[in-house]
C-alpha positions in Angstrom: 8.5 33.9 -21.0 11.4 35.1 -18.8 12.7 33.4 -15.8 11.0 35.4 -13.6 7.8 34.5 -15.0 8.6 30.9 -15.0 8.9 30.5 -11.2 5.7 32.3 -10.6 3.3 29.9 -8.7 0.6 30.3 -11.2 2.8 29.2 -14.1 3.9 25.8 -12.3 3.3 22.8 -14.3 3.7 20.6 -11.2 3.8 21.2 -7.4 4.1 19.0 -4.6 0.4 18.3 -3.0 -0.2 20.2 0.1 -1.7 17.2 1.7 2.2 16.1 2.0 3.7 17.6 5.1 7.2 19.2 5.1 8.9 16.4 7.0 11.5 14.3 5.3 10.7 10.8 4.8 12.7 8.4 6.9 12.6 5.6 4.3 15.6 4.1 2.6 16.4 5.6 -1.0 14.5 3.5 -3.6 11.7 2.6 -1.2 8.2 2.4 -2.6 6.4 3.8 0.3 7.3 7.3 -0.4 5.9 7.1 -4.1 2.6 5.6 -2.5 2.3 8.0 0.2 2.5 10.9 -2.4 0.0 9.0 -4.7 -2.5 8.7 -1.7 -2.1 12.7 -0.9 -2.6 13.3 -4.5 -5.9 11.4 -4.7 -7.1 13.3 -1.3 -6.2 16.7 -2.7 -7.9 16.0 -5.9 -11.1 14.5 -4.4 -11.2 17.4 -1.9 -11.6 14.9 1.1 -8.7 16.0 3.3 -10.9 16.8 6.1 -13.1 13.9 5.7 -10.3 11.1 5.6 -8.9 9.0 8.4 -5.9 6.7 7.7 -4.8 3.7 10.3 -1.2 3.1 10.3 0.3 -0.1 10.7 3.5 -1.6 12.6 6.3 -1.8 10.1 8.3 0.5 8.0 5.4 2.8 7.3 4.4 3.2 11.1 5.3 6.8 10.7 3.0 7.4 7.9 1.0 10.0 10.0 4.1 12.3 9.9 4.0 12.7 6.0 0.1 12.8 5.0 -1.6 15.5 6.6 -4.8 14.0 7.4 -6.4 12.3 10.6 -4.5 9.2 11.5 -4.8 6.4 14.1 -2.2 4.0 15.2 -3.2 0.4 15.3 -1.7 -2.7 16.9 0.2 -5.0 14.6 -2.0 -6.7 12.1 -5.2 -5.0 13.6 -5.7 -2.0 11.2 -8.7 -3.5 9.8 -10.3 -4.0 13.2 -9.7 -0.4 13.9 -10.7 0.6 10.5 -14.0 -1.1 11.1 -14.8 0.5 14.3 -13.9 3.9 13.0 -15.9 3.8 10.0 -19.0 2.6 11.9 -18.7 5.3 14.3 -17.9 8.1 11.6 -20.0 6.6 8.5 -19.4 10.0 6.7 -15.5 9.6 6.8 -13.2 7.8 4.1 -11.3 5.6 6.1 -8.4 3.5 4.8 -5.7 1.1 6.2 -2.0 1.1 5.1 -0.4 -2.1 5.8 2.7 -4.2 4.6 2.8 -7.9 4.1 4.2 -8.7 7.3 1.3 -6.8 8.9 -1.5 -7.6 6.7 -0.7 -11.2 5.4 1.1 -12.7 8.5 -0.1 -11.5 12.0 -3.0 -9.7 10.5 -4.4 -12.2 8.1 -7.6 -13.0 10.5 -8.4 -9.3 10.8 -8.2 -8.6 7.0 -10.1 -11.8 5.9 -13.2 -11.1 8.2 -13.2 -7.3 7.3 -13.2 -8.0 3.7 -15.7 -10.9 4.0 -18.0 -8.7 5.9 -17.9 -6.0 3.2 -16.6 -3.2 5.6 -17.0 0.0 3.8 -13.1 0.8 4.0 -10.2 1.1 1.7 -7.0 -1.3 2.2 -3.8 -0.2 0.7 -1.4 -3.1 0.8 2.5 -2.8 0.2 3.8 -6.2 -0.7 7.5 -6.2 -1.1 8.0 -9.9 0.0 10.1 -9.2 3.0 10.0 -7.7 6.7 11.9 -4.5 6.0 12.2 -2.9 9.4 13.0 -5.8 11.5 15.9 -6.6 9.3 14.9 -8.5 6.4 13.0 -11.7 7.6 11.0 -14.0 5.4 7.6 -13.1 5.0 4.3 -15.0 3.9 4.9 -13.3 0.3 8.5 -14.1 0.0 9.3 -16.0 -3.3 10.4 -19.4 -3.7 14.3 -19.4 -3.7 14.6 -15.8 -2.0 17.1 -15.4 0.5 16.3 -13.7 3.8 17.8 -13.4 7.3 15.6 -16.3 8.3 15.7 -18.3 5.0 19.5 -17.9 4.3 19.5 -20.6 1.9 16.3 -19.4 0.1 12.8 -20.3 0.7 11.7 -23.9 -0.3 8.1 -24.9 -0.9 9.0 -28.2 1.2 10.0 -26.2 4.4 8.1 -23.1 3.9 5.3 -23.8 1.6 4.4 -21.5 -1.2 4.2 -17.7 -1.3 0.6 -16.4 -0.1 -1.4 -14.9 -2.7 -3.5 -13.2 -0.3 -4.9 -10.6 -2.7 -6.3 -13.6 -4.8 -8.1 -14.9 -1.7 -9.6 -11.6 -0.8 -10.9 -11.2 -4.2 -13.0 -14.4 -3.7 -14.8 -12.9 -0.6 -18.2 -11.5 -1.3 -17.7 -8.4 0.5 -15.1 -7.3 -1.6 -15.9 -4.9 -4.4 -13.0 -4.0 -6.0 -9.5 -5.9 -6.0 -6.4 -4.8 -7.8 -2.6 -5.6 -7.8 -0.5 -2.6 -9.0 3.2 -1.3 -8.9 5.2 2.0 -8.8 8.4 1.0 -10.6 7.7 3.4 -13.5 5.9 6.7 -14.0 3.3 4.7 -16.1 2.7 2.3 -13.4 2.4 4.8 -10.7 -0.4 6.4 -12.7 -2.2 3.2 -13.1 -1.9 2.9 -9.1 -3.2 6.3 -8.6 -6.2 5.5 -10.9 -6.7 2.2 -8.8 -6.4 4.0 -5.3 -8.6 6.7 -6.7 -11.3 4.2 -7.7 -11.1 2.6 -4.1 -11.8 5.9 -2.4 -14.7 6.7 -4.9 -16.1 3.0 -4.2 -16.2 4.1 -0.5 -18.2 7.2 -1.1 -20.8 5.0 -2.9 -20.7 2.5 0.2 -20.2 -0.4 -2.3 -17.9 -2.7 0.3 -14.3 -3.1 0.8 -11.9 -2.0 -1.9 -8.3 -3.8 -1.8 -5.4 -2.3 -3.5 -2.1 -4.3 -3.4 0.9 -2.4 -4.6 3.8 -4.8 -5.4 7.0 -3.0 -4.1 10.5 -2.9 -3.9 12.6 -3.1 -0.7 16.2 -2.4 -2.1 17.9 -2.4 1.4 16.2 -5.8 2.5 17.1 -7.3 -1.0 20.6 -6.0 -0.7 20.2 -4.4 -4.4 20.5 -0.9 -5.6 17.1 1.0 -6.3 17.7 0.5 -10.0 18.6 -3.3 -9.7 15.6 -3.7 -7.1 13.0 -2.5 -9.5 14.7 -4.8 -12.2 14.5 -7.6 -9.9 10.9 -7.0 -9.0 9.9 -6.9 -12.7 11.6 -10.0 -13.6 10.8 -12.1 -10.4 8.0 -10.6 -8.4 5.5 -9.7 -11.4 5.4 -13.4 -12.7 4.4 -14.5 -9.0 1.9 -11.5 -8.6 0.6 -10.4 -11.9 -0.7 -7.0 -11.9 -4.1 -5.7 -12.8 -7.5 -5.5 -11.7 -8.7 -9.0 -10.2 -12.3 -8.0 -9.3 -14.4 -5.0 -10.2 -18.1 -5.1 -9.5 
């Protein structure tokens, strides 16, 4: 096979999914959001549900997710994505509805919304990006910030005495009867990204079967907020985040 044959579209081994737009993502180099967007887009393409999927974008770094994944989107107020997803799914029960939320959006201001939506067993998919920091607003402490972790609002490090322990909201959600699938994954390596893709696809498949709420947490890197290079951020995540937030399926029924 010569060069002219290699570059023919029919001979490609890999190509970008058409569900991703041509817009250049605004995320910092090394940010996990872009990888998760790509995974979601690939799942939507492979399932053939592009015209039937509605995403709910949050307030946070991923507020402009609608610029990158070519599906129908709605923009929710801060933390209220599960409430908007609930209404959307109930009005349009034949659609696949998912929220895409960070730890500040879901685990802080939006705690009430996510807990009650999951407790009711709303037939939606929730994708939760946990990077243990408020990325968009300058690196403040989040509910998921680790003990000892320094942020702009905990310059001496988070302490249990002053701030309490990191919130393991995914474990809390797994206890709710309305959830059918709860998983925690990551994207720091190709192998990890493949596992995340399987989890997200399973969540969307559950939605098609009306099994209840599916919740996938993705432990992610915020190298700019952590003040680390992309490589060092991934290493730090493996060494520090994973012991606090262990990966794997937590609930599957």
